[in-house]
KELO-930292 format. One record per residue (C-alpha): x, y, z; residue in one letter. Coordinates in pm, whole numbers, padded with zeros to 5 digits, always signed. Layout:
XYZA;...
# end
This chain:
+00000+00000+00000M;+00155+00327-00111S;+00191+00602+00145I;+00118+00852-00131F;-00238+00721-00146Y;-00290+00863+00204R;-00309+01200+00025F;-00615+01080-00164A;-00788+00993+00162F;-00704+01319+00337V;-00825+01515+00036V;-01160+01337+00049H;-01181+01397+00423A;-01108+01767+00379S;-01398+01809+00137F;-01658+01596+00314A;-01665+01485+00676C;-02003+01333+00743C;-02285+01121+00603I;-02607+01284+00496A;-02917+01096+00604T;-03191+01295+00441T;-03492+01136+00266A;-01017-00437-01213S;-00966-00693-01068A;-01333-00681-01008A;-01425-00609-00648P;-01701-00798-00479Y;-02028-00619-00553I;-02327-00727-00339P;-02629-00871-00518K;-02880-00684-00304S;-02894-00414-00040D;-03030-00669+00207A;-02725-00893+00185Q;-02499-00890+00494V;-02151-00809+00368L;-01936-00747+00671E;-01961-00666+01037K;-01799-00325+01039L;-01524-00256+01295P;-01725-00027+01524F;-01811-00041+01890R;-02176-00084+01993P;-02365+00245+01968N;-02079+00402+01773D;-02220+00720+01611P;-02046+00644+01280I;-02205+00298+01272A;-02544+00455+01335R;-02489+00708+01057E;-02390+00434+00814M;-02690+00221+00909A;-02921+00516+00844K;-02754+00582+00511A;-02785+00219+00401R;-03152+00218+00503A;-03210+00536+00305E;-03046+00384-00003L;-03267+00078+00029Q;-03567+00311+00013R;-03421+00529-00260N;-03108+00394-00433P;-03082+00712-00641R;-03040+00947-00346N;-02715+01097-00472L;-02624+01289-00157E;-02654+00984+00067V;-02486+00751-00184A;-02183+00977-00221V;-02148+01026+00155A;-02174+00652+00222L;-01923+00572-00053A;-01681+00822+00098R;-01720+00660+00437R;-01644+00315+00293Y;-01346+00462+00109Y;-01219+00602+00438G;-01246+00258+00595L;-00990+00132+00345V;-00736+00367+00503A;-00846+00278+00854E;-00867-00100+00818E;-00658-00176+00510G;-00937-00398+00380D;-00995-00347+00004P;-01339-00509+00023R;-01469-00168+00125Y;-01388-00048-00226L;-01655-00286-00355G;-01905-00160-00100Y;-01833+00199-00205A;-01885+00106-00569Q;-02213-00066-00483A;-02342+00253-00320A;-02274+00437-00646L;-02423+00167-00870A;-02697+00381-01036P;-02431+00616-01177W;-02125+00392-01196W;-02132+00309-01568S;-02226+00655-01692M;-01968+00812-01927P;-02020+01142-01745E;-02176+01083-01402P;-02224+01360-01144P;-01889+01514-01053I;-01880+01373-00699D;-01940+01023-00837V;-01677+01063-01108Q;-01417+01177-00854V;-01498+00879-00633L;-01483+00644-00931R;-01137+00781-01008A;-01036+00742-00643S;-01142+00378-00630L;-00971+00320-00964G;-00638+00463-00851Q;-00644+00240-00544F;-00693-00061-00774R;-00410+00069-00997H;-00642+00149-01288D;-00446+00466-01345F;-00551+00520-01709P;-00918+00501-01615G;-00868+00727-01315S;-00675+00986-01513L;-00945+00984-01780D;-01214+01046-01518D;-01015+01320-01347L;-00937+01492-01675G;-01306+01500-01761K;-01395+01636-01419V;-01137+01915-01448L;-01259+02000-01797A;-01604+02054-01646R;-01478+02229-01333D;-01111+02340-01333P;-01143+02445-00966A;-01239+02094-00849Q;-00976+02053-00579G;-01031+01684-00509Q;-00979+01592-00873A;-00670+01811-00899R;-00510+01663-00586A;-00592+01306-00683L;-00444+01355-01028R;-00127+01493-00869A;-00108+01180-00652T;-00123+00950-00954I;+00131+01161-01143E;+00371+01140-00849I;+00330+00763-00822V;+00404+00730-01195Q;+00703+00970-01176A;+00541+01238-01392H;+00680+01506-01169Y;+00639+01815-01390A;+00270+01739-01441E;+00226+01671-01070A;+00390+02001-00978R;+00157+02190-01210A;-00147+02027-01051D;-00014+02098-00701C;+00036+02465-00787Q;-00317+02480-00928A;-00450+02383-00584L;-00373+02731-00451K;-00698+02896-00354G;-00914+02585-00399V;-00800+02384-00096T;-00624+02452+00233T;-00277+02607+00232D;-00139+02302+00411L;-00262+02060+00144I;-00132+02281-00136E;+00212+02320+00027I;+00220+01951+00115G;+00141+01852-00240C;+00438+02047-00375E;+00655+01910-00095A;+00577+01556-00215M;+00718+01645-00557V;+01019+01836-00426D;+01095+01556-00182G;+01142+01316-00473L;+01328+01546-00712T;+01641+01666-00537G;+01499+01921-00294S;+01403+01704+00003A;+01574+01926+00262G;+01400+02250+00159P;+01074+02060+00109A;+01095+01923+00462Y;+01165+02267+00609D;+00884+02433+00414R;+00625+02171+00509L;+00736+02166+00871N;+00699+02545+00891L;+00358+02531+00725A;+00245+02266+00970Y;+00336+02475+01272H;+00174+02780+01109S;-00162+02604+01077H;-00271+02477+01420P;-00629+02473+01288E;-00548+02182+01056A;-00778+01883+01086T;-00652+01564+01255P;-00645+01390+00914D;-00435+01670+00768E;-00199+01660+01065K;-00158+01284+01028L;-00080+01316+00660W;+00177+01591+00716V;+00348+01389+00991M;+00376+01095+00751L;+00525+01316+00481R;+00777+01469+00723L;+00870+01130+00867A;+00924+00986+00522E;+01142+01276+00406M;+01347+01271+00726A;+01399+00897+00690Q;+01518+00930+00330R;+01756+01207+00435L;+01913+00981+00697G;+01758+01144+01005R;+01601+00848+01188P;+01555+01027+01521E;+01364+01309+01352V;+01159+01060+01151A;+01063+00870+01464E;+00952+01187+01640S;+00709+01251+01353H;+00582+00894+01360F;+00517+00920+01733K;+00337+01252+01692E;+00120+01091+01425A;+00044+00793+01649L;-00049+01030+01932A;-00339+01157+01720L;-00508+00820+01791N;-00639+00785+01436I;-00677+00428+01315T;-00474+00425+00995D;-00315+00139+00804T;-00081+00370+00611F;+00068+00503+00934L;+00114+00161+01093L;+00272+00017+00777A;+00510+00310+00737A;+00615+00299+01102Y;+00659-00079+01088A;+00885-00039+00783D;+01086+00219+00974F;+01121-00008+01278L;+01226-00304+01063L;+01490-00090+00895L;+01613+00006+01242Q;+01633-00364+01343N;+01350-00339+01596R;+01124-00632+01500P;+00993-00689+01853A;+00821-00350+01843E;+00662-00438+01510V;+00536-00765+01654D;+00382-00590+01954A;+00221-00323+01738M;+00072-00548+01471L;+00000-00886+01630K;-00372-00809+01657D;-00402-00637+01318K;-00385-00925+01071I;-00705-00822+00893R;-00493-00610+00656S;-00261-00788+00410D;-00036-00482+00424T;+00010-00508+00800L;+00025-00887+00799L;+00330-00871+00572L;+00512-00650+00823R;+00413-00887+01103L;+00540-01185+00903V;+00874-01012+00847L;+00905-00932+01218A;+00803-01280+01332E;+01052-01437+01095R;+01337-01231+01239I;+01223-01310+01594L;+01180-01682+01512K;+00831-01657+01658S;+00630-01979+01700P;+00351-01801+01510N;+00569-01727+01209A;+00475-02029+00998K;+00102-01982+01047Q;+00126-01612+00960S;+00332-01690+00650E;+00083-01950+00533D;-00208-01712+00587T;-00043-01438+00385L;+00061-01680+00110A;-00300-01797+00080A;-00420-01438+00051R;-00169-01363-00223Y;-00270-01680-00408A;-00636-01578-00388A;-00549-01232-00521A;-00365-01388-00815Q;-00669-01600-00898L;-00879-01281-00905R;-00626-01115-01132G;-00552-00862-00857D;-00205-00707-00898T;-00237-00430-00639V;+00006-00592-00393H;+00287-00687-00635Q;+00546-00476-00453Q;+00458-00628-00117E;+00434-00976-00264E;+00783-00924-00405A;+00903-00852-00051Q;+00736-01172+00067F;+00903-01379-00204E;+01247-01230-00141L;+01256-01203+00238K;+01030-01489+00342V;+01025-01746+00061R;+01386-01675-00037Q;+01296-01669-00407D;+01476-01367-00558P;+01389-01468-00914K;+01016-01454-00846K;+01063-01140-00639A;+01241-00970-00927L;+00966-01067-01171A;+00702-00919-00941L;+00906-00605-00877A;+00961-00557-01249R;+00588-00582-01324E;+00509-00348-01035N;+00761-00094-01167W;+00557-00061-01486K;+00279+00090-01275V;+00437+00244-00965Q;+00770+00425-00942L;+00812+00513-00576E;+01105+00473-00335P;+00968+00153-00178R;+00911+00007-00526D;+01268+00094-00621A;+01405-00061-00304R;+01256-00408-00349I;+01347-00404-00721Y;+01712-00332-00640M;+01721-00575-00348E;+01596-00856-00572A;+01845-00769-00846A;+02125-00757-00590L;+02026-01097-00447A;+02057-01239-00799L;+02382-01048-00861K;+02216-00907-01172D;+02274-00529-01177P;+02155-00505-01537A;+01809-00612-01424A;+01786-00299-01209A;+01874-00061-01491E;+01524+00097-01509P;+01544+00186-01141V;+01898+00317-01167L;+01788+00543-01454R;+01500+00672-01239W;+01740+00743-00953L;+01963+00946-01184E;+01685+01132-01362Q;+01476+01215-01056S;+01773+01325-00839H;+01598+01165-00543I;+01784+01184-00212E;+01748+00853-00030D;+02027+00699+00177R;+01896+00343+00146V;+01848+00360-00230L;+02187+00524-00279A;+02352+00241-00084S;+02175-00024-00291L;+02278+00152-00611A;+02641+00152-00499Q;+02624-00219-00418Q;+02481-00293-00762L;+02756-00093-00928K;+03016-00283-00725A;+02874-00614-00850V;+02889-00485-01206R;+03254-00385-01175S;
# end
C-alpha cells in the first residue's frame, strides 16, 4: 500500500466529513442491499455505525439518493485507510451503482470512481475520469489533488507540480504546500521541502486531525530518506499520538522499525491487526526475524491471501508480494519478476528498493537498470536507495 495514497484519503476527508441521512480486478459487488456483507469494525452504539446504518436504510428506500450515496461511498473509502481492507472499495462502488457506468456521471461520483480506480491501480481510467472532471470544473480541488497523486506515483513530476500549484486557492494552504513538498521531496529538494512543510504545519494549528496525520507521515518519510532516523521517529510518534486508526501510518512505522532492526516492536504493534494484508506482511517479516512460533502460520495465511489475489487477477500488492518472495520465501527470481511488473505501474522509493534488493540478491545489476535510470533522472535523495545503487555498481565492476 503506497503512502502517497494517504493523500487521496485526506483530500476526500477535507472536502466531506459526514454522512447525509436525508430522505479491475473486479471487487465484490453485493447482489442486493439486504445482503450482509461485513460486520464493520465499530463499537456498539458508535455514532459512525449509526450514521452508516441510516444511510444504508435510506439507499434501500431510494437507491438514487445521490447525496446519501456519495457520503456513504466516501465513508467506505475512508475505511480502506483505517482497516486496510480493500473489500470496502466494492461496498463503495455498490453505493454508487446507479451512476457507476455513466460516461459522465455527477462530478462527486466521477471523482470517487477515479479514487477507487487509482487504489486498484487502474491509473488510465482514473486519469481519464479526473481529466473529464477538471474539464467541467477546473477548480475541483479533489480531482486536482488526486491527479497529482497518480502523477507522483508514476514519476510524472512536472505534471504533478503543475497540478499541485493549481490547488492554490481551492483547498487549504497546508494541502497545497504539502502537495508540492511531495514532488520536491522526490526530485532533489528534500531538505528544503521538509523545512517548508514543517513550517507550514506549525503555522496552521487549525489543521484537521487527518491533515496533521498526513503531514506527519510526509515529514517522517522525508526525514527517513535524508538519513535522520531520530527526527523521523519523532514525527511517527506525533502521528500515532493523534489516535487515528490508519493502516498507512502503521505500515510506514513498521517499515521504519524493521529498517532500524526493531522487529519486537513491530510484533507488539501489529500482532492483533492481521485483517490487513499490508500489515500482515510486516508482522510476518518481524516474526521471521524473531523466530516466533507463530511465524509459519502467519506466513501460510499471507501466502494464501496472495494466491487468492492472483486467482482474481488482482495485482495491487505486487510490490509487497515481491518482498514476501524475497525475504520470506527466499525466491529472488520470483521477487524480481514481481518487482519488475510493479515498476511498470508504480515508481516510488519503496518500489525501487525491493526491485534493487531482488536484483542484488541475484547479482544481476543489469536487471535494475530501469530503477537506476530513475534514480539518476529524478535526483531523489534517499540513503537506502543510494547504498543499494552503490552495491549494484560494485557487483557490475
